[in-house]
C-alpha positions in Angstrom: -90.1 48.2 -44.1 -89.2 44.4 -42.7 -85.5 43.2 -42.4 -84.0 40.2 -42.4 -83.6 38.1 -39.7 -80.3 37.4 -38.0 -78.6 34.5 -38.0 -77.3 34.1 -34.4 -73.7 32.4 -35.3 -72.7 32.8 -31.1 -75.8 31.3 -30.3 -75.5 28.5 -32.5 -71.8 27.4 -31.8 -72.6 27.7 -28.2 -75.4 24.9 -28.7 -72.5 23.0 -30.4 -70.2 23.6 -27.6 -73.0 21.9 -25.0 -73.5 19.2 -27.3 -69.3 18.6 -27.5 -69.4 18.8 -23.6 -70.8 15.2 -22.8 -68.6 13.8 -25.6 -65.5 15.3 -24.0 -66.4 14.1 -20.8 -67.1 10.5 -22.0 -63.9 10.7 -23.3 -62.0 11.7 -20.0 -63.8 8.5 -18.5 -61.7 6.6 -20.6 -58.4 8.3 -19.3 -58.3 10.8 -22.6 -58.4 14.2 -23.0 -59.0 15.8 -26.6 -55.6 17.3 -27.7 -55.2 20.1 -30.6 -51.6 21.8 -31.5 -51.7 24.9 -33.2 -48.9 26.2 -35.5 -48.6 30.0 -36.1 -45.6 30.9 -38.3 -44.9 34.8 -38.3 -46.4 37.6 -36.5 -49.5 38.1 -38.4 -51.7 40.3 -36.2 -55.1 38.7 -37.4 -53.5 34.7 -37.0 -52.6 36.1 -33.5 -55.9 37.0 -32.5 -57.7 34.0 -34.0 -55.3 31.4 -32.5 -55.9 33.5 -29.5 -59.9 32.7 -29.5 -59.5 28.9 -30.4 -57.2 28.9 -27.5 -60.0 30.2 -25.0 -62.3 27.7 -26.7 -60.0 25.0 -26.1 -59.8 25.9 -22.5 -63.5 26.1 -21.9 -64.4 23.0 -23.1 -61.3 21.3 -21.3 -59.2 20.2 -24.6 -55.8 20.3 -24.7 -54.1 22.7 -26.4 -50.2 23.4 -27.4 -49.3 27.1 -29.5 -46.2 26.9 -31.4 -45.5 30.1 -32.9 -42.5 30.2 -35.2 -40.6 33.1 -36.9 -41.5 34.5 -40.2 -37.8 33.3 -41.8 -38.6 30.0 -40.5 -38.2 27.4 -43.7 -40.2 24.5 -45.1 -37.9 21.7 -43.7 -38.2 23.2 -40.3 -41.8 23.3 -40.4 -42.4 20.2 -41.7 -40.0 18.8 -39.2 -42.1 19.9 -36.5 -45.3 19.1 -38.3 -43.6 15.4 -38.3 -43.1 15.5 -34.5 -47.0 16.5 -33.3 -48.2 13.6 -35.6 -46.3 11.3 -33.6 -47.4 12.9 -30.4 -50.2 10.7 -29.0 -51.6 13.7 -26.6 -52.7 15.3 -29.6 -55.5 14.6 -31.8 -55.5 17.3 -34.3 -53.2 19.5 -35.6 -54.1 23.5 -37.4 -51.4 25.3 -39.3 -52.6 29.0 -39.2 -52.6 30.8 -42.6 -51.5 32.7 -44.1 -48.0 31.2 -43.8 -44.9 32.8 -45.1 -44.4 32.6 -49.3 -41.0 30.4 -48.7 -43.4 27.5 -47.3 -45.4 25.6 -49.7 -49.4 24.9 -48.8 -49.6 22.1 -50.2 -46.7 20.3 -49.0 -47.9 21.7 -45.4 -51.5 20.4 -45.7 -50.2 17.1 -47.2 -47.8 16.2 -44.0 -50.3 16.5 -41.4 -51.9 12.9 -41.0 -55.1 12.6 -42.5 -56.5 11.7 -38.9 -55.0 14.7 -37.6 -56.1 16.7 -40.2 -58.6 18.6 -38.4 -59.2 21.7 -40.4 -59.8 19.1 -43.7 -57.1 20.4 -46.2 -55.4 16.7 -46.4 -56.3 15.8 -50.1 -57.3 12.4 -48.4 -60.1 14.6 -46.2 -60.6 16.7 -49.5 -61.2 13.4 -51.8 -63.9 11.8 -49.1 -65.4 15.0 -49.0 -65.8 15.1 -52.9 -67.0 11.9 -52.8 -70.1 12.4 -49.9 -67.6 9.8 -47.9 -68.6 11.1 -44.1 -65.9 9.3 -42.7 -63.1 12.1 -43.2 -62.8 15.7 -41.9 -64.6 18.7 -43.4 -63.3 22.1 -43.7 -64.1 24.0 -40.5 -65.9 27.0 -42.2 -68.1 25.9 -44.8 -69.0 22.8 -42.2 -70.1 25.6 -40.1 -72.0 27.4 -42.6 -74.3 24.5 -43.3 -74.7 23.9 -39.6 -76.1 27.4 -39.4 -78.7 27.0 -42.6 -79.7 23.8 -41.1 -79.8 25.1 -37.6 -81.8 28.3 -38.7 -84.3 26.1 -40.3 -83.1 26.8 -44.1 -84.6 24.8 -46.7 -81.4 23.4 -48.6 -83.0 20.5 -50.9 -83.8 21.9 -54.4 -82.6 25.3 -53.3 -80.7 27.9 -55.9 -77.1 28.2 -54.1 -74.6 31.1 -55.4 -71.1 30.7 -54.1 -69.3 33.7 -54.7 -65.6 32.7 -54.7 -63.7 29.4 -55.7 -60.7 29.4 -52.7 -59.8 26.1 -51.8 -60.9 27.2 -48.1 -64.4 28.3 -48.8 -65.6 28.3 -51.9 -65.0 24.8 -53.1 -65.5 22.9 -50.5 -68.9 24.5 -49.5 -70.2 24.1 -53.0 -69.2 20.2 -52.6 -71.0 19.8 -49.7 -74.1 21.6 -50.8 -74.6 19.7 -53.9 -74.0 16.1 -52.5 -76.8 13.7 -52.4 -77.7 13.6 -48.5 -80.6 14.9 -46.2 -79.1 18.6 -46.1 -77.7 18.8 -49.3 -79.5 18.1 -52.5 -79.0 21.8 -53.3 -78.5 23.4 -57.0 -75.3 24.7 -56.8 -73.2 28.3 -59.0 -69.6 28.9 -58.5 -69.2 32.3 -59.3 -65.7 34.1 -59.7 -63.4 36.8 -61.1 -64.3 35.5 -64.7 -67.8 35.0 -64.1 -70.1 37.1 -66.8 -73.1 39.2 -65.1 -72.5 38.2 -61.5 -75.4 40.3 -60.4 -77.8 38.2 -62.6 -76.4 34.7 -60.8 -77.0 36.2 -57.5 -80.2 37.7 -58.0 -81.4 33.9 -58.8 -80.2 32.4 -55.7 -82.5 31.3 -52.6 -78.9 31.2 -50.8 -75.8 33.2 -51.2 -72.9 33.0 -49.7 -70.2 35.4 -50.0 -66.5 34.3 -49.8 -65.0 36.9 -52.6 -62.5 39.4 -50.4 -63.9 42.1 -51.5 -65.3 44.4 -49.1 -69.3 45.2 -49.0 -69.2 43.5 -52.8 -72.8 42.1 -52.5 -74.7 45.0 -52.9 -79.0 44.9 -52.3 -79.6 45.1 -55.9 -77.7 41.4 -56.2 -80.3 39.6 -53.8 -83.2 38.4 -54.6 -85.9 39.4 -52.1 -86.4 37.1 -49.2 -83.0 35.1 -49.7 -80.6 33.8 -47.3 -77.5 35.6 -47.4 -74.2 34.4 -45.5 -71.3 36.6 -45.2 -68.0 35.1 -44.7 -65.6 37.9 -45.9 -63.4 39.6 -43.5 -61.9 43.0 -44.9 -60.3 46.1 -43.3 -61.6 49.0 -44.9 -60.1 52.7 -44.5 -62.6 54.5 -42.2 -61.1 57.9 -40.3 -63.9 57.8 -37.7 -63.2 54.4 -36.4 -60.5 53.9 -34.0 -56.9 53.5 -35.7 -58.7 54.6 -38.8 -59.9 51.7 -40.3 -62.4 48.8 -39.6 -63.5 45.1 -40.4 -66.5 44.4 -42.8 -68.0 41.6 -44.6 -68.2 40.8 -48.3 -71.8 41.8 -47.7 -73.0 45.7 -47.8 -75.1 44.6 -44.6 -77.0 47.3 -44.2 -78.7 47.7 -47.3 -78.8 44.2 -47.9 -80.9 43.5 -44.9 -83.3 45.5 -46.4 -84.0 43.1 -49.2 -82.9 39.4 -47.8 -85.2 37.2 -45.6 -82.1 36.1 -43.4 -78.7 37.4 -43.1 -75.3 36.7 -41.2 -74.1 39.4 -38.6 -70.2 40.3 -39.5 -69.1 39.6 -36.9 -71.2 37.3 -35.0 -72.1 35.3 -37.6 -69.9 32.6 -40.0 -66.8 33.3 -37.4 -68.1 31.5 -34.1 -69.0 28.8 -35.8 -65.7 28.1 -37.8 -64.2 27.5 -34.2 -67.0 25.3 -32.9 -66.8 22.8 -36.0 -62.8 22.9 -34.9 -63.7 21.6 -31.8 -66.3 19.2 -32.8 -63.4 17.8 -35.6 -61.2 17.7 -32.8 -63.3 15.6 -30.1 -64.3 13.3 -33.4 -60.2 12.7 -33.7 -59.8 11.7 -30.2 -62.8 9.4 -30.4 -61.5 7.4 -33.4 -58.4 7.1 -32.0 -59.8 5.3 -28.7 -62.4 3.5 -31.7 -65.5 5.4 -30.5 -66.9 4.6 -34.4 -68.0 7.5 -36.6 -72.0 8.2 -36.2 
């Protein structure tokens, strides 16, 4: 029985990093090293791991990075004061506040406080607005931008495609839909967003040429929800109980990988699919922020 081709996110992320290397070298000839600040509030283990991976990528590419770790009891005023200092630091071209953040801090205020030109995560209202308007001068949210690169570099035809996005979150679902429905060379898709109140999600999914699962439910997408030959992108990261696994649990995506692979035409593995692309796009946004800071126009 044929199985879906795997879309290798690690390999495509490596291509993007290679393309960034010469741009970073060009900036250094001008005496500029791209700089990125990470802010982590609390001791969430997953956040620690994610920031660690991003730090290693910065080191490998020659991007200056500095991580600020605050206690889980940090007040909103204290965090916003730190962000104001980072905004004014000329060594830093990008700022990323790792989520989740504690409940006493309003995420909207955090997004608004980071300067739009340093918002390499793409969450400032100015950058979100530019995305919706199709204005490419802003910074796009890293995960959906990485998914677009995965699709394009894997030879997936997006214009005219029926796309279903499972999930309406601000991190992936909404910006993903906005990117794919724009009038543009690698967009022009017909996009449906499904969520917890959608009737007959299975029927919507089975219509999709491209199915993007970002719903946050372990192995939600089953084989009978997938159109034969469809492209399936798994964004989810969920921890499930498994007595046979080390520590009694393991990570799975939003897609029932083994069964869906027997139906789909192309499929992202998890891990090794979307995750590396998110980091690569963050690095790309940081390099572009540095270029803009020294007057190299967007192209």
